[in-house]
BAVEX-246974 format. One line per 5 residues: number of its first residue (from 1); their letters; for each residue z, y, x of N, C-alpha, C. Coordinates in Angstrom, 1 decimal. Each point is the difference from the previous one (the first is absolute). Layout:
N
NUM> A> Z/Y/X/Z/Y/X/Z/Y/X; ...
END
This chain:
88
1> MNIEI> 196.4/131.7/-87.8/-0.2/-0.5/1.4/0.3/-1.5/0.0; -0.7/-0.5/0.9/0.2/-1.5/0.2/1.3/-0.2/0.7; 0.7/-1.1/-0.3/1.3/-0.4/0.6/-0.1/-0.2/1.5; -1.2/-0.5/0.5/-0.2/-0.2/1.4/0.0/1.3/0.8; -0.6/1.0/-0.6/-0.1/1.3/0.6/1.4/0.7/0.1
6> ILFIM> 0.8/-0.2/-1.1/1.3/0.6/0.0/0.9/-0.7/1.1; -0.1/-1.3/0.0/0.7/-0.8/1.0/-0.4/0.4/1.5; -1.3/0.2/0.2/-0.5/0.4/1.3/0.6/1.4/0.4; 0.0/0.9/-1.0/0.5/1.4/0.3/1.5/-0.1/0.3; 0.7/-0.9/-0.7/1.5/-0.1/0.2/0.2/-0.6/1.4
11> LLVYN> -0.9/-1.0/0.4/0.1/-0.5/1.4/-0.2/1.0/1.0; -1.0/0.9/-0.2/-0.3/1.0/1.0/1.2/1.0/0.1; 0.6/0.4/-1.1/1.1/0.9/0.0/1.2/-0.7/0.7; 0.3/-1.3/-0.2/1.0/-0.7/0.6/-0.2/-0.1/1.5; -1.2/-0.3/0.4/-0.3/-0.1/1.5/0.2/1.4/0.6
16> AGMVY> -0.4/1.1/-0.6/0.1/1.3/0.5/1.5/0.3/0.2; 0.8/-0.3/-1.0/1.5/0.2/0.1/0.6/-0.8/1.1; -0.4/-1.2/0.3/0.5/-0.8/1.0/-0.4/0.5/1.4; -1.2/0.5/0.1/-0.4/0.6/1.3/0.8/1.3/0.3; 0.2/0.8/-1.1/0.8/1.2/0.2/1.5/-0.4/0.4
21> AVQTA> 0.5/-1.0/-0.6/1.4/-0.4/0.3/0.1/-0.5/1.5; -0.9/-0.8/0.4/0.0/-0.5/1.4/-0.2/1.2/1.0; -0.9/0.9/-0.3/-0.2/1.1/0.9/1.3/0.9/0.1; 0.6/0.2/-1.2/1.2/0.8/0.0/1.1/-0.6/0.8; 0.2/-1.3/-0.2/1.1/-0.8/0.7/-0.3/0.1/1.5
26> YSRGL> -1.2/-0.2/0.4/-0.4/0.0/1.4/0.3/1.4/0.6; -0.4/1.1/-0.7/0.2/1.3/0.6/1.5/0.3/0.0; 0.8/-0.4/-1.0/1.4/0.3/0.0/0.7/-0.9/1.1; -0.6/-1.1/0.3/0.5/-0.8/1.1/-0.2/0.7/1.3; -1.1/0.7/0.2/-0.2/0.8/1.2/0.9/1.1/0.1
31> ENGYK> 0.3/0.7/-1.1/1.0/1.1/0.0/1.4/-0.5/0.3; 0.3/-1.2/-0.4/1.4/-0.5/0.2/0.2/-0.7/1.3; -0.9/0.0/0.9/0.3/-0.6/1.3/-1.0/-0.9/0.6; -1.0/-0.4/-0.7/-1.0/-0.9/0.6/-1.3/0.8/0.3; -0.3/0.1/1.3/-1.2/0.7/0.4/-0.9/-0.9/0.8
36> LSKGK> -1.3/0.1/-0.2/-0.9/-0.7/0.8/-0.4/0.8/1.1; 0.3/-0.4/1.2/-0.4/0.7/1.2/-0.8/-0.8/0.9; -1.3/0.3/0.1/-1.0/-0.7/0.8/0.0/-1.5/-0.4; 0.0/-0.2/-1.4/-0.1/-1.3/-0.5/1.3/-0.8/0.0; 1.1/0.6/0.4/1.2/-0.7/0.1/1.0/0.6/-1.0
41> EVKAH> 0.7/-0.9/-0.7/1.0/0.4/-0.9/1.3/0.3/0.7; 0.6/1.1/-0.4/1.3/0.5/0.6/1.1/-0.1/-1.0; 1.1/-0.6/0.2/1.1/-0.1/-0.9/0.7/1.3/-0.1; 0.8/0.3/-1.1/0.6/1.2/-0.2/1.1/0.3/1.1; 0.7/-1.0/0.5/1.0/0.2/0.9/-0.5/0.2/1.5
46> EYKTK> -1.3/-0.1/0.2/-0.5/0.1/1.3/-0.5/1.4/0.3; 0.0/0.9/-0.9/-0.3/1.4/0.3/0.9/0.9/-0.7; 0.2/1.2/0.5/0.9/0.9/-0.5/-0.4/0.6/-1.4; 0.9/0.0/-0.9/-0.3/0.7/-1.3/0.7/1.3/0.0; -0.4/0.9/-0.8/0.6/1.3/-0.1/1.4/-0.2/-0.7
51> EREPD> 0.9/0.9/0.4/1.4/-0.1/-0.6/-0.1/0.3/-1.5; 0.8/-0.7/-0.8/0.0/0.2/-1.4/1.4/0.5/-0.4; 0.1/0.7/-1.1/1.3/0.4/-0.5/0.7/-1.2/-0.6; 1.4/0.0/0.1/0.7/-1.2/-0.5/-0.2/-0.1/-1.5; 0.0/-1.3/-0.5/-0.2/-0.2/-1.4/1.1/0.6/-0.9
56> ITPVE> 1.3/-0.1/0.5/1.1/0.6/-0.7/0.6/1.1/0.7; 0.2/1.2/-0.6/0.6/1.1/0.7/1.5/-0.2/-0.1; 0.8/0.8/0.8/1.4/-0.2/0.0/0.6/0.4/-1.4; -0.6/1.0/-0.7/0.5/0.3/-1.3/-0.2/-1.1/-1.0; -1.1/-0.7/0.1/-0.3/-1.1/-0.9/1.0/-1.2/0.4
61> EKYLD> 0.2/-0.1/1.3/0.9/-1.1/0.4/1.4/0.2/-0.5; 0.5/1.2/0.0/1.3/0.3/-0.5/0.1/-0.2/-1.5; -1.1/0.4/-0.7/-0.1/-0.2/-1.5/0.0/-1.5/-0.3; -0.7/-0.8/0.8/0.0/-1.4/-0.3/1.3/-0.7/0.3; 0.7/0.5/1.1/1.4/-0.5/0.2/0.9/0.3/-1.1
66> NLQKS> 0.0/1.2/-0.5/0.8/0.4/-1.1/-0.3/-0.8/-1.3; -1.3/-0.2/-0.2/-0.4/-0.8/-1.1/0.5/-1.5/0.1; -0.1/-0.5/1.2/0.5/-1.4/0.2/1.6/0.0/-0.3; 0.7/1.0/0.5/1.4/0.0/-0.2/0.3/0.1/-1.5; -0.7/0.8/-0.7/0.2/0.2/-1.4/-0.2/-1.3/-0.8
71> WSNID> -1.1/-0.7/0.4/-0.2/-1.3/-0.7/1.1/-1.0/0.4; 0.5/0.0/1.2/1.1/-0.9/0.4/1.3/0.4/-0.8; 0.2/1.3/-0.2/1.1/0.4/-0.8/-0.1/-0.5/-1.4; -1.2/0.1/-0.6/-0.2/-0.5/-1.4/0.3/-1.5/0.0; -0.5/-0.7/1.0/0.2/-1.5/0.0/1.5/-0.3/0.1
76> NYNGT> 0.8/0.8/0.7/1.4/-0.2/0.2/0.9/0.5/-1.1; -0.6/0.6/-1.0/0.8/0.6/-1.1/0.7/-1.1/-0.8; 1.3/0.1/-0.2/0.8/-1.0/-0.7/0.7/0.5/-1.2; -0.3/1.2/-0.5/0.6/0.5/-1.2/1.3/0.8/0.3; 0.4/0.1/1.2/1.2/0.8/0.3/-0.3/1.4/0.4
81> GEGQL> -1.2/0.4/0.0/-0.4/1.3/0.5/-0.4/0.0/1.4; 0.3/-1.1/0.7/-0.5/-0.1/1.4/-1.4/-0.4/0.0; -0.7/0.5/1.0/-1.4/-0.4/0.1/-0.9/0.9/-0.8; 0.5/1.2/-0.4/-0.9/0.9/-0.7/-1.1/0.6/0.9; -1.0/0.5/-0.6/-1.1/0.6/0.8/0.6/1.1/0.9
86> DID> -0.4/-0.1/1.3/0.5/0.9/1.0/-1.2/0.7/0.6; -0.3/1.2/-0.6/-1.2/0.7/0.5/0.4/1.1/0.9; -0.6/0.1/1.2/0.3/1.0/0.9/-0.8/1.2/-0.2
END
């Protein structure tokens, strides 16, 4: 094949990928709070969104607290036995 044909095909594939990326970003923007209503853009904080579950559950929060305490105990270890890992 001719190099020009190969480059042209690569350009077409690249353009198709860019169109797909822009369309995907636009549709996700609509899902995340930007809606066009009668030609007007509405910001996310201007309309109610459905309630979402918290990002961190109480069990995960307790685990993260214990993990942070454990790391601080390791940092405070001075060779006398104090500051050993304290796992609840």
